[in-house]
C-alpha positions as CSV (number, residue, x, y, z in Angstrom):
1,M,-0.1,-0.1,0.0
2,Y,1.1,3.5,-0.8
3,I,0.1,6.9,0.4
4,Y,0.2,10.4,-1.8
5,N,0.9,13.3,0.5
6,V,0.2,16.6,-0.2
7,T,1.4,19.0,2.3
8,I,-0.1,22.8,2.1
9,N,0.4,25.8,3.5
10,I,-2.8,28.1,2.4
11,E,-3.0,31.8,3.7
12,E,-5.5,32.5,6.2
13,A,-7.1,35.6,3.5
14,V,-8.5,32.7,1.6
15,H,-8.0,29.6,4.1
16,D,-11.7,28.8,4.4
17,K,-12.4,29.1,1.0
18,W,-10.2,27.0,0.3
19,L,-10.9,24.2,3.2
20,K,-14.4,24.1,1.9
21,W,-13.2,23.6,-1.4
22,M,-10.9,20.7,-0.6
23,Q,-13.9,18.9,1.6
24,E,-16.7,20.0,-1.1
25,K,-15.1,19.7,-4.3
26,H,-11.1,18.1,-4.4
27,I,-11.1,15.5,-2.5
28,P,-14.1,13.9,-3.4
29,E,-13.1,14.6,-7.1
30,M,-9.6,12.7,-6.4
31,L,-11.6,9.8,-4.8
32,N,-13.7,9.6,-7.9
33,L,-10.7,9.3,-10.1
34,G,-11.1,5.5,-8.9
35,K,-6.8,5.5,-8.3
36,F,-7.6,6.4,-4.5
37,H,-9.6,4.5,-2.0
38,K,-9.2,7.0,1.1
39,A,-8.3,10.4,1.8
40,L,-7.5,11.5,5.2
41,M,-6.9,15.4,6.4
42,T,-5.4,16.9,9.0
43,R,-3.9,19.7,9.8
44,V,-0.1,20.4,10.8
45,I,0.1,21.7,14.5
46,E,2.8,24.1,14.4
47,E,4.4,27.6,15.4
48,R,4.1,29.3,12.3
49,K,3.6,32.9,11.6
50,E,2.3,33.1,8.0
51,G,-0.7,30.6,6.7
52,I,-1.9,27.0,8.3
53,T,-0.5,24.0,7.0
54,Y,-2.7,20.9,6.4
55,S,-1.4,17.1,5.1
56,I,-3.4,15.2,2.9
57,Q,-2.9,11.7,2.5
58,Y,-4.2,9.5,-0.2
59,T,-4.1,5.5,0.2
60,T,-3.3,3.5,-3.2
61,D,-3.1,0.0,-3.5
62,S,0.5,0.2,-5.7
63,K,3.4,2.0,-6.9
64,E,1.6,1.5,-10.4
65,T,-1.7,2.9,-9.8
66,L,0.0,6.0,-8.4
67,E,2.1,6.1,-11.9
68,K,-0.9,5.4,-13.7
69,Y,-2.6,8.8,-11.8
70,Y,0.5,10.7,-12.3
71,N,0.4,10.5,-16.0
72,K,-2.9,10.9,-16.2
73,E,-4.6,13.0,-14.3
74,A,-1.9,14.8,-11.8
75,K,-1.5,17.7,-14.1
76,K,-5.3,18.5,-14.7
77,M,-5.7,18.2,-10.7
78,R,-3.1,20.1,-9.6
79,Q,-4.3,23.0,-12.4
80,K,-7.7,23.2,-10.6
81,S,-5.7,24.4,-7.3
82,I,-4.1,27.0,-9.3
83,Q,-6.8,28.5,-11.0
84,L,-8.8,28.6,-7.6
85,F,-5.9,29.8,-5.6
86,A,-2.9,30.8,-7.6
87,G,-0.4,32.8,-4.9
88,K,-2.3,31.7,-2.3
89,F,-0.7,28.6,-1.4
90,V,2.8,26.4,-1.3
91,A,2.5,22.8,-1.3
92,F,5.0,19.6,-1.7
93,R,4.3,16.5,-2.2
94,T,5.5,12.6,-1.1
95,E,5.3,9.2,-1.5
96,L,4.8,6.8,1.4
97,E,5.2,3.5,2.1
98,V,3.3,1.6,4.5
99,I,5.1,-0.9,5.7
100,F,3.1,-2.2,8.6
101,E,-0.4,-0.8,10.0
102,S,-2.3,-2.2,13.3
103,I,-5.1,-1.1,14.7
104,N,-6.8,-1.0,18.3
105,F,-10.3,-2.0,18.5
106,K,-10.5,-1.9,22.1
107,N,-10.3,1.9,21.9
């Protein structure tokens, strides 16, 4: 299993609009591509003076599926963010390979 992680710092002036767009439009569109089966959005807890930082993690089954996303949809999906929020955010992307996962159902 692989996680495609996108870390984004968004300016406070457009934060609320961006957050709504992410939750109602962008993340559902990403999941509807058929490449990712789960999305987790978290806020990075840090002492930053500018902007608010989030991590969005999209889970996929394999490196091959992630490569298909890069080759077919990534440019189009990134362009939508740029059209709406150009100059208002900084993003970087990382890939994570899941080695082990354990879930405690008792809590």
